[in-house]
Each structure stands twice: as C-alpha cells, then as structure tokens.
C-alpha positions in Angstrom: 125.1 110.9 113.1 124.3 111.4 109.4 128.0 111.3 108.5 128.4 108.1 110.5 125.5 106.5 108.6 127.0 107.6 105.3 130.3 106.0 106.3 128.6 102.8 107.3 126.6 102.6 104.1 129.6 103.5 102.0 131.6 100.7 103.6 128.8 98.2 102.8 128.7 99.5 99.2 132.4 99.0 98.8 132.2 95.4 100.2 129.3 94.5 98.0 131.0 96.2 95.0 134.1 94.0 95.6 131.9 90.9 95.9 130.0 91.8 92.7 133.1 92.6 90.6 135.6 90.1 92.0 134.2 87.2 94.1 131.0 86.4 92.2 132.6 86.4 88.7 135.2 83.9 90.0 132.5 81.7 91.5 130.5 81.8 88.3 133.7 81.0 86.2 134.4 78.0 88.5 130.8 76.8 88.2 130.9 77.0 84.4 134.1 74.9 84.4 132.2 72.2 86.2 130.1 71.5 83.1 126.3 71.3 82.5 124.8 74.6 83.7 121.2 73.3 83.7 121.8 71.1 86.8 124.7 73.1 88.3 123.6 74.3 91.8 126.8 76.3 92.3 126.1 78.3 89.2 122.5 79.0 90.1 123.5 80.0 93.6 126.1 82.4 92.3 123.7 84.0 89.9 121.0 84.4 92.6 123.6 86.0 94.9 124.7 88.3 92.1 121.1 89.5 91.6 120.7 90.0 95.4 123.9 92.0 95.6 122.9 94.2 92.6 119.5 94.9 94.2 121.1 95.7 97.6 123.6 98.1 95.9 120.7 99.9 94.3 119.0 100.3 97.6 122.2 101.6 99.3 122.9 104.1 96.6 119.4 105.4 96.7 119.6 105.8 100.5 123.0 107.5 100.3 121.5 109.9 97.7 118.7 110.8 100.1 121.1 111.2 103.0 123.1 113.6 100.9 120.0 115.8 100.4 119.4 116.3 104.2 120.2 119.7 105.4 121.0 119.5 109.2 120.5 123.2 109.6 116.8 122.7 108.7 116.3 120.2 111.6 114.6 121.9 114.6 116.7 122.4 117.7 113.8 122.3 120.2 111.6 119.6 118.8 111.8 115.9 117.9 113.3 115.3 114.5 115.8 113.2 112.6 118.6 112.0 114.9 116.7 113.0 118.0 116.9 110.9 121.1 113.5 111.3 122.8 112.4 110.1 126.2 108.7 109.5 126.6 106.4 108.6 129.5 103.3 106.5 128.9 100.6 108.5 130.7 98.6 105.4 131.4 101.2 103.2 133.2 104.0 105.7 133.9 106.5 103.6 132.0 109.5 105.5 130.5 110.9 104.6 127.0 113.8 106.1 125.0 113.7 106.2 121.2 116.3 107.4 118.7 114.7 108.6 115.5 116.6 107.4 112.4 116.2 107.7 108.7 115.1 104.4 107.1 115.3 101.2 109.0 117.0 100.9 112.4 117.5 98.4 115.1 114.4 98.5 117.3 116.3 96.4 119.9 118.6 99.4 120.4 115.8 101.9 120.6 116.1 103.0 117.0 112.8 104.0 115.4 112.2 104.9 111.8 110.7 108.4 111.3 108.2 106.7 109.0 107.0 104.2 111.6 103.9 105.0 113.7 105.9 105.9 116.7 108.3 108.1 114.7 105.5 109.9 112.9 103.7 110.6 116.1 106.8 112.0 117.8 108.2 114.2 115.0 107.7 117.9 115.7 106.8 117.4 119.4 108.4 119.6 122.0 109.3 119.0 125.6 106.2 118.5 127.7 103.9 117.8 124.8 101.8 114.7 124.6 101.3 112.7 121.5 98.6 110.2 120.7 100.0 106.9 119.3 97.4 104.9 117.5 98.3 101.3 117.2 96.1 98.5 115.8 95.4 97.1 119.2 95.5 100.2 121.4 95.9 103.9 121.8 98.8 105.2 123.8 99.3 108.7 125.2 103.0 109.5 125.4 104.4 112.6 127.1 107.8 113.9 125.9 110.0 114.2 129.0 113.4 114.8 127.4 114.8 115.6 124.0 118.4 115.5 122.7 118.4 116.7 119.1 121.1 115.9 116.5 122.6 119.3 117.3 123.1 118.3 120.9 125.0 115.1 120.1 
C-alpha cells in the first residue's frame, strides 16, 4: 500500500515537473511574444499556474519524504493502524461501516479516512472487539471494531 502510494505520488511529481520545465515556459514565451504584459491574461494565467505547480510539487515531495520514513515493521499486526481496513458497528443503530486508514488525505467516498481525522484518531490502536468513542461536533458515536485487516494482511 505504501509503495503504491509512493508510485502514484512519484508519477504526479514527474507529470508536474514536465509541466513546470517544458509546458509552462513555452506558454510564458508565447504570451510574451503577444506584447504588453500588463494586460496579457495568458501571461498572468501561465504565471499563476506555475506558482500552483511549484507549491504542489513542494507538498508532494514533503509527503514522499514522510512516506519514506515509515517503517512497516513498526505497525501493529493485531490493532488498527496505517493501511488497516477496519469494519465497525455503530452500537446505537447497528449500522456497519468499513474504513481504510490512509496517510494524509484520502477519498472519503471510497472509505478512505486520514489517520489524523477524528474517525482515524479514534480508531488507531483499537483491537478486535474494542469499542471507541467518536466525538463529533453534533453527536457522540460508540463504534465497536468487528473486523481488522492490517497492512500486513493485504
């Protein structure tokens, strides 16, 4: 899972690096050739995109650096942790939910939950059969861990 994420982020870095070094300089050069830069929307748009790409590259490199520091052998085999797929049951209504704990931001629609989110923080370290209390702004939920697949099981 961590290696897949590294590959995905690495591919995005390569794509953005190409855009920053090849595509955007060409767009800026073409915009400069059009003349007056004070009222040149193409020039301004290219510069704004360049700043965005540089900022995104910085974020991706920082994230890749943090991913490289993760030691998978330090992740518990019998408790919820990074990369775990955990099934919980809401003790109030009996509804079952499945979450995958990810590093950084994930796709909540696919069940990905950041370890730093309220749900992630409440689940980390819980073992099979344990109940966690999830405090939300509008309610308090009691979630019982009914199944765990750790990063080692996948």
